[in-house]
C-alpha angles and dihedrals in degrees: 000000000000118000116224132186122201120216099188105312093332118103122217115189112214094205093065132072122237142202092206097192090052095041091229130135130206131205119196109224126208091242092060095258125119125228112214132195144147120275128250087249091057095047091048091052092045096048122206108006111229102179140009113200106198120200119234123265114279144086123326129180119223109281096023118122119271094174142351115230120202130195133164088264103035148023118196148138133271099219124211108259090204138009114271151105123295104233103168138016125201098245092183086076089068090065098030114024089167087079085084089063099039099043111013093164098036128031092001096068112134109209150335125241134196101218122226105188102021097144090053098043102033092087092075092061118093126205142173119003090351092059092045092053091046091053093044089055093045093049092050095043093049095038091232098198092173089074089060096042108045126075116260117267122235108239117211 
């Protein structure tokens, strides 16, 4: 069972790891890869996602773009949370980019990465109560009204 915490209408899953400033989440997979997506906070702020432009497979350094996400209110990057090789993209997003809104932590994942320097770069990722508190502060500091206005997502 996955634990979730609601901050207003935004959901933070405590079983995931986050780069709060980049609004990206990371799931550690059993095969050593990482699944990456945008948070419920990010999709609430962006509004309905119209397009997800995914970068081609290959190497990326931490902070480089993995994808560009476009909504009617916003266009921005999903940045690599760690250095590594893109090994799989969620091709379902090409046909249905709204998956990012409906299931940001489930079917709306963006890509999988095989990390290169995980031990060095992992310290920047927050999880559990630490991630929840960081998001609570960020939402309050930035007055993220979208978290109070948009219906709650259904985490998977």
